[in-house]
N, C-alpha and C positions, 0 to 999 in steps of 0.2 A: 354215646358221645353227646347226643341231644339232651339227655337228662342232665349230664354234668354241666353243660353250657347253661341250661335253664336255671339250675339251682345256684350256680356261681353268680349269675346275673342278679338273682333275687338277694343273695347274701350280701353282695356289694352295695345294694341299695339302702342298707340300714346303718344307723350309727351304732356306737358301742352300747353294751348293756348298761354301763354306768350312766350314759346320757339318757337312755330310755327310761331308767328308773326315776329320773328327775322330772319327767314330763307328767302332765296332769292325768288323773285317773278318769275313767269313764264314769258318768253319773250312775247312781243306783247301787253303789257299794260293791261293785263286782271285784275291785282290786286289780283291774286290768288297765294299764296305761293306754293312752291314745296311740303311742308308738307301738305297743304290743298288739293292739287291735289292728293297726295297719300292717304289721308283719304277719299276723294271723291270716288276714284276708289275702295278702299276696301269696302266702304259702298255699292257701286253699285253692286259689286260682292256678298256681303253678302245678299243683298236683292234678287238678282237673284237666288242664290242657295237656299235660304230659300223658295222662292215661287216654284222653280223647284222641290225640294224635297217634299214639301207639296202637289203639284199638282199630283205627281205620287205615293206617299207613302200613298195610301188610297184604299179602296175597289173600284174596277173598274177604278183605275187610269190608268191601262194598258188595262184591259179587256173591259172596257166600252168606250174606246177612239178609234175611227176608225183609227187614225193616228198611235198610239203607240201599238195597240193590237198585241201581239205576236202570230204568227201562228207557225206551225211546221217548223223545219229547212228545207231548200230546198231539202236536200237529203232524207228527210222523207216524202215528199209530194206524191211520188208514193205509198208509204206504206199507206198513208192516203186514197188515192183514192181506193186502193185495199180493205182496211178494210171497207170503207163505202159501197162498192159494194157488200160485202158479209154480210151486215147487222150489222156491228159493229160500226156504226156511233156514238152511245152513248159513247162508249169507247174512240173514237177519241175526241169527244166534251169534255169529262171529262179531258182528258190529256191536251187539249188546255186551258181549264179553270184554271187548277191547275198550269200550266206553268206561266200564267199571275199572278195568286195569289202569286206565288213565287217571281216574279219580283217586285210586289207591296210591298211585305214584305221586300225584301232586300234593296230597294232604301233608306229606312230610315236610314240605317247604313252608308250611304255615308257622312253624315254631318261632322264627325270629320276630315275626309280626306280633305274636302273642307276648313274647318276652319283653318287647319294647312297651307294650301296653301295661304290663305289670310294673315295670320299672318306673313308668310315668305316673302311677297312681299315688296321689297325695294322701296324707293322714286324714285330711278332711273327707276325701272321697271314701276312704275306708270306714270312717265313722258314719257317714251317710248310708253306706251299705248295711252296717250293723243296725241302724235305726229303721231301715226300710223293709221291704217284703222279703220273704224267704228265698226268692230267686234274685235278690238284689245284685249279687256279684255277677251273675250271668247277664242280667240286663245292662249293668254298667259296661261289661265287656262288649256286648253287642253295640251299644251306643258309641263307644270309643273306637272300636276297631272295624266295624263292618265295611264302611266305605273304603278305608285304607286297605283292608284285607282283600276286598274284591279287586281294587285297582292293582295291587301287587300280585295277586293270585292269578289274574287273567293270563299274563304271558307264560307263567309257569304251567298252568293247566294246558294251554295250547301246545307248549313244548312237550308236555307229558303225553298228551293225546297223539301228537305226531310221532313221538318216540315208540309208542306201542302200536302205532298204525291205526288207532281208533278213528282218526280223521279220515284216513283213506277208506276204511271199511264202511264207515257211515256215509261218507261222500259217495262211494260207489253205489251203496244202497239207494240213497235219495236221488242221485243222478239217473239211475236206472228207472226208478219210478217216475221221475219228471219227464223221462223220454218216451213214456207210453203215450200213444195217440189219444187215449181216453183220459189222460191226466189234464184237468183244466186248471186246478189250483196248484201251482208249483210250490215246493217246500224249500226253504233255505237250508242248505246242507251244513251251515255253521253250528258246531256243537259247543263251542267254548263257553258262552255265557250260561247255557243250560247246565253244564257240568259244574261250573264255578258256583252257581247258586245252590245246587244240590250238595256239593261238598261243604260249603260254608254252613248250610243248614244242619248237616250231619255233625259237624264239629261242635256247633253251639248246643245241639241236642245232647251230645255226650258230656259237654262241660256242665250243663244244667243237671244232668243225672249225678255227676260227681259232686256238685255243690250240695245237692239234697242229701246225698249219702254222708258227706262230712258233717252236715248239720245234725242229721238224725242218728248216725251210727258211730259211737265212740271208737270202734275198732279202726275206722278210717282216719282218725286223728292221730297220725303217725309221728308227730313231733310234740315236744312239751308245749311249745307256744300254741299249737293248734288245740291241744287239750285245754289249756288255760283259757284262751279266748272263746272258743266255741262252747266249752263246758260252762263258763261263767255267764256268757251273754245269751246263748241260745239253748237253755235247758228245756 
């Protein structure tokens, strides 16, 4: 369903093929119109974000991935060592598992934010991406969506963490540690901002990988417009 919504939104954002054919060509004799370039960039971003969300928004999308697996925040790692040393390793493991489950659940809600960013991309933006560095689309996406994504993502992550009881397990872990007579520096048990940051970073990392694949690998250019734009401009 998310895939259908995404590509419907992209399709609605373009004018007809007749109008596109009347728009100026890109410089350099590529035969690609500016409108086609804009459509190609939007499709590239659409494919990248669809795969990125799908890759992470599943069981073990974070927990089962060595690169993306969320561990406890740095300031809680001393607490983790202490808890494991006194025989509470299972409590720590449960907290870590549920933190990852919360991230996996929350990532699915990022799609509407990305769809809006793609719909709002102008032809000028697309041309600038073409003329820019090879990670230009990902950089544009970061610049245009990071703040809004974090703001919109935060309550969703909190709800997701609550839903899978990550907040409870992590809170129990940290509150137990904070209650030890030997604990001088208390740790804030709030997980939300930490998980939001990690989830957003993981999404952008996946989008960047997809962008590089589309640029470098013709097999990834799954539509005619992608073949035309990327094949002509980024040989």
